[in-house]
N, C-alpha and C positions, 0 to 999 in steps of 0.2 A: 442450512446445515443438516436439517432433519428431513430434507427432501429425498424420498426413496429413489427417484429417478437419478439424482446426482450420484448417489452411492452405487447404484447399479452400473452406471457408466464407468465409474472409477474402478470397480472390481472387474468389469469386463475388459478394460484396458490392461489391468495387471495380469489377468489370466491369459490374455492374448500375447503378452510379451513377458513371460515369466523370467527368463534368463536376464533380459535387459533390466527389468525392475530389480531383480536380486542384486545384480552388480552395482546398480546405481545406489541402492540402499546400503550396500556394503561400504561405500565410501563414507557415508555419514556415520554408520555404525563404528567403523574403525576410528574415525576422528574423535568421537565422544569416548570410545573405549580407551584410546591412548591418552586423552586428556585426564580421565578419571585415574588411570594407572599412574601417570606421572605425578598428579597431585597427591595421590595416596602415598607413593614412594617418597615424595618430597616431605610429606608430613611424618612418615616413618623415620626418615633420616633426622629431621628436626627433633622429634620426640626422643630418639636415641641419644643424640648429642646433648640435648637439654637435660635429659635425665642424669647425665654425668655431673650437672650442677645441682642436682636435687639435694635438698637438705642443707645447702650452703647459701647463706644470705648473699644476694647479688650486689649489695652495696658494701661489701666487706673488702678488706685489703690486709696484707701481711708485710711486716718489716723485720729485717734481720741485719746483722753487722757483717761488713766485709773489710778488706784492707784499704786504708786511705791511699790516695794517689797524688795528693797535693799537700805541700807544706802549709801550716797555719799556726799562727801564734807561737812560734818557736818549735812547733812539733814537725818532725820530719815525715816525709811520705813513707808508705810501707808500714804504717803503724796499725796494730791490731787493737781492738777495744771491745768491750762487752757492755750490754745493757744491764741495769740492776733494778732492784725493787723501787728505788726512788724515781726512776723514769716512769714507772707505772703510775705513781701518784701524780707526777707532773702532767702526764697525758690525760689523766682523769679530769683535770681542770679545764680542758678544752671543751667549749660548749658545742663544737661541731661533732663530737664523738658520742655515740650511744653506748658502745661496749668496748672496753679495753681489757683484753685477756692476755696475760703473760704466759708464755709456753716454754717448756724445757723438754729435751728428749735425750735419752741415752744413745750414744753412738752417732749423733748427728742425724741428718735427713736419711730416711730409709734404714736407719741403724737397727740391727737385730741383736738381741741380748739373750743370754741363756736364762730361761725361766724353768724352775723345777717344781715338781710335786711328787714326792716319793721317788720312784725310780723313773718317772717320765720327765722328759725335757722338751722344751719348745723354744724356737727362735721367734721372739716377738718384739714389736716396737713398743717401748715404754715411754709414756708421755705424761709429764706433769702439767696440770692445767687448773683452771678455775671452773666453777659450775656454769658461769655465763658463757662458756665456750659453746654450749648448746644453742645459744642465740645466733651463733655464727655458722656452725656446722652441726646439724642435728644428727642423732643416731636413734634408732629404736631400741628402747630398753625392754628386752625380751623377758628377763627375770630380775627380781630385786629392784634396785634403784641406782640413780646416778650419784656422784659425789655432791655434797651440799656445803653450805657455809660453815656449819659446825665442824665438818671434816677439815676445812681450811684453817679455822681458828685454833683447833686443838691438834693440828698436824697429825691426824690419825693415819695409821698405816693400813689403809683400806684401798681397794682397787676395783675397777670395773673391767672385765675381760671381754674381748671380742668373741664372737661365736666360733671362729676358727681356732682361737686359743683354747676354748672349751673342748673342742674335738681332739686337740693334741694332748691335753692334760687330764681329761676326765672321760669316763665311760658314758655312753649315750643315755643310760638310765639314771646317772648320778645327778644330784642337785648341787651345783657349785656354790650356792649361797651359804656363807658361813665357813667355807673351807679356806685353808691357807695355802698360798703358793710362795715360792722363794724366788726373789728377783735379785740377782747379783749378791746373793748371800743374805738378803734382808727379807723377812717374812711379812707378807701383806694378806689381810683378810679380804676375801671376795665378797663384795656387797651387791654386785649386779653383773648381768651379762647383756651385751649390746649386739645389735645386728645393723649392718649398714643400710642406708636408704638409697644408696647409689650403686651402680655397677662399675665395671671396668677396673682400672688400677686403683682408683681411690677407694672403691668398695672392698677390694682385696686387702688394701692397707688397713682400713678400719676394722675389718674382720680379724686381723692379726695384730691388733693393738691392745695394750693394757693402759688404762688411764688411772692415774693416782692423783691425790691432792697436790697442788703446786708446792705448798709449804712442806709437805712430807717429802716430796722429791728433793727439794733443796737440802734438807737435813739428812735424809737417808743416804744420799749419794754425794755428800760433801760439795755441793754447788755454792755454798755460801749464799750471797744475795744475787747471784748471776741469773739473768734472764736470757734465754736463747733467742727468742723472737716474740713479736707481738702480733696477735690476731685482733683486728679492730673492725668495728662496725660503725659507720657514720650515721648521723641522725637521718630520719626519713626524708627531710626536706633539704638535705645537704648532699650534693654529688660526692661520691666516694673519691674522685680525683682531687677535689678541693680539700677535703679532709686529709687526704694522703699527703699533699704538699705541706699542709700545716704541721702534721706530725713529723715529717722528715726535717722540716726547719727547726722544730723544737729539739729533736734528738741531735741534730748537728751542732746546735748551739751548746747543748749540755755536755757533749763529748768533744768539743773543740775540733770540729771537722769543718773544713773550708766550705762555705756555701756553694761554691762552684764545683765541688768534688761530687761528681755524679755516680761514682762507683763505691763510695765508702759505705753507703746504706743500700742493701738490696731490698727490693719491694716488688710485690705482685698484686695487681688490682683485679679483683673478680669482676667488678662492674665493667671495666674496659673489655675484658675477655668475653663477657656475656654480650656486650653491645656489638662486638665484632661478629659473634656467631649469629646474632639476630639480623644484622645487616646482610650477612652472607646468605641466610635462608630467605630473606626478603627478595634478594636478587635472583635466587634460584626459582622462587615462586613466580616472579615476573617472567623469567625465561620460559618456564613451563607453560604459562598462559599464552605466551607468544607462539611457541612451537605447537602446542595443542590447538590453539585457536586457528593457526595456519592450516593444520591438518583437517580440522573441522570445516574450515572455509573451502578447502579443496573439494570436500564431499558435497558441500552445498552448491558449488559451481557445477558439479556433475549432475545434480538433480535439476538445476536450472537448464542445462543443455538438453537433458532428456525431455524436459517439459516443452522445450522449443521444438523438438522432434515430434512430440505428441501433438502439438498445435498444428504443425505442418501436415501430419497424417490425417488430422480431423478437420482440415480446412473446409471441406464440403459440408461436413456435419454442422460446423459452426455457422456456415452460410445459411443452411436450412433453418437453424434455430433463429438466426437474425431475421430471416424472411418471414418466419411465423410469429414474430413479435417479441423475441427474447431481448431484454434490455442489455446494454453494455455491462452494467453492474452484475447481472446474472452470469454473463460469460466470464467475467473476471473472477467472480466468486467460485465458479466451477473449476477453473484452472488452479487457483490458489488453494482451494480445498484439497485437491489431489496432491499438490506439492506439500502442503502441511501434513497430510496423512502419511505420506511416504517418509517425510523427515521425522515425524513424531514416533512412528513405529520403529524405524531404524535407530533413532536416538535412544529410545527406551530400552531396546535390546542391548545396545552398546553400554548403556549405563548399568544395566543388570549384570552383564558379563564382567564389566570392570569391577563392580563392587563384589561380585562373587569371587573373582581372582584375588582381590585384596583380602577378603575374609579367609580364604584358604592360606594365603601367605601369613596372615596374622595368627591363625591357628597353629601353623608350623612353628612360628617364632616363639609363641608362648610355651610350647612343649620343648623347644630347643634351647630356651634361655638366652635368646639374642640380647646383646647389650647396646650395640651401636645403631640398631635399626629396630624400632619398637612401634607397635600399633599403627601400621600403615593404612589408616582408614580415611575416608572423606566424610566430613561432617555434613549435617543437613543443609546448612547455608550454601555450601559449595554445590551440593546436588541441585538445590533450587536455582542457583546461578546457571548451572549447566543446562537445566531444563528450559530456563528463560532464553538462553542463547539458542537452543534448538528451535523454540517457537518463533523467535525473531528470524532465525536463519531460514526456516521453512517459508515464512512470509516473503522474505527477500528473494528466495529462490523462485517463487511463483510470480513475482511482480513483472519481470521482463517478458516471460512468455504470455502472461495475461494481457499485458498492454499490446503485444503483437497480435493476439487473437482479436482484440477489440478493434484494432486498426484495419482488419480485413473487411472489405466491402462485401455485402451479401451477394451482389451480382457476380463479382469476381470469384467469390468462394464457390458459388454454384457451378461455375465453369471449370473449377479445378478438378483434375483427375486424381 
C-alpha cells in the first residue's frame, strides 16, 4: 500500500483519463449522496411525527361514553350514559393500571369558552383534571406550579394557563402568577403558566388551554359527579391494549352496556398509534436502504467496468511486470488498490456533500419552526455503515478486473498492442 511506484501508476492513469475517471467517480458519489440524503430525510420525517407524541406516555389510552347500539338487561338501544366518580374508584382497583385520571371539559372536545380578565377576553379550552395527568401528557411549567393534591382535596379555585392564554389576557411584561381570571362567571387564581412540549395541533391546543382542579371544575360548573372521560396509563409490564380491554369490560358492566356493543364506549389507544407509526418508518427505512443501495451498486458496477478497461489498456504493462517476476498477488493488489482509492475518494465526497446539505436543511428548519420535519441528520452509526459499504464495494469492484489481470499470460500480454 505504501509502495511509491503503485501510487505513481495510479495517479498517472487518473491524469491520463481525467474525464473518464471523474464520470466513474460521479456514479459512486451520487449513490452515497442519495443514500445519505434519503436516510436523513427519513429521520427528519420520523423525528417530526414522533415529536407529536412528545410528552405523552406511549402506553396510555382514553375512554369516553357514546350512545348504546344494542339492548341489554331491559335497556333499549340509543341510550346515553355518563361516567361518574365511582367509576374512577372502581378502575383504581385494577392492578393492570398505573394512572387513572378523570377529565372534564367545558364545551366538549375542542370547546372554547369565554375567559375574561378586566376588559380582555379570550376563547380557551377549560379542562378539569388531576395532578397525575402529567404522567400521561406532560407540559412544561414556565412559571409558577401545576395543580397538586391539596388543590383537589380543598377544591381550590386555582388554574394553570397556557402560554397562548397568557398572550391574550396579559401584557408581555406582566407576571400572571397570583392574578385572577374569570371563567364563565367564576373567578380563578392563576398559579402557573404552561408551555407545550409538542408541536402541531396538539401543541396549539395545549397552549390555549386552562387547567383547573377536577373537584373545583365539578362544583364551579355544576357537573355534579359526572366524569367526561378517563385518561389511563397501564403498568410498564402490561400492554396498553390488554389494560384497555379490561377497563372497557369493567365500564360496560357498571353501566349495563351489552358486552358485544362496540360503539357504546369510545376509546383511543396511544400505544397502537405509536406502534403503527414505528412500523411505517421501519418500512420506509428498509425501502431507503434498498433504493440507496441499488444506486450505490450501480456506481460500483461503473467502477468495475472502468477497471476492466484499464486492465485491457495496460495488458502489455502487466505482461512486462509478470515477465520481470511480479507475483499474481502484486498484480491483484495493484488493481484493487486503484479501485478502492477511486471508490473511497468518491464516497467520502458524496458523504460530505450529503451531510452538508442535511445541515443546511436543518439550519433552515430550526429558524423556520418546522413541525412535521425535524432534525434531518444521519447519526454516526449510519455514517460508519455507509463507509463500510464503500470499502466493501470498492473491494468488490476491483475483484473481477484483478482476476482478469492475473489470468493474462506474460507471453500473450507482451504480444498485445
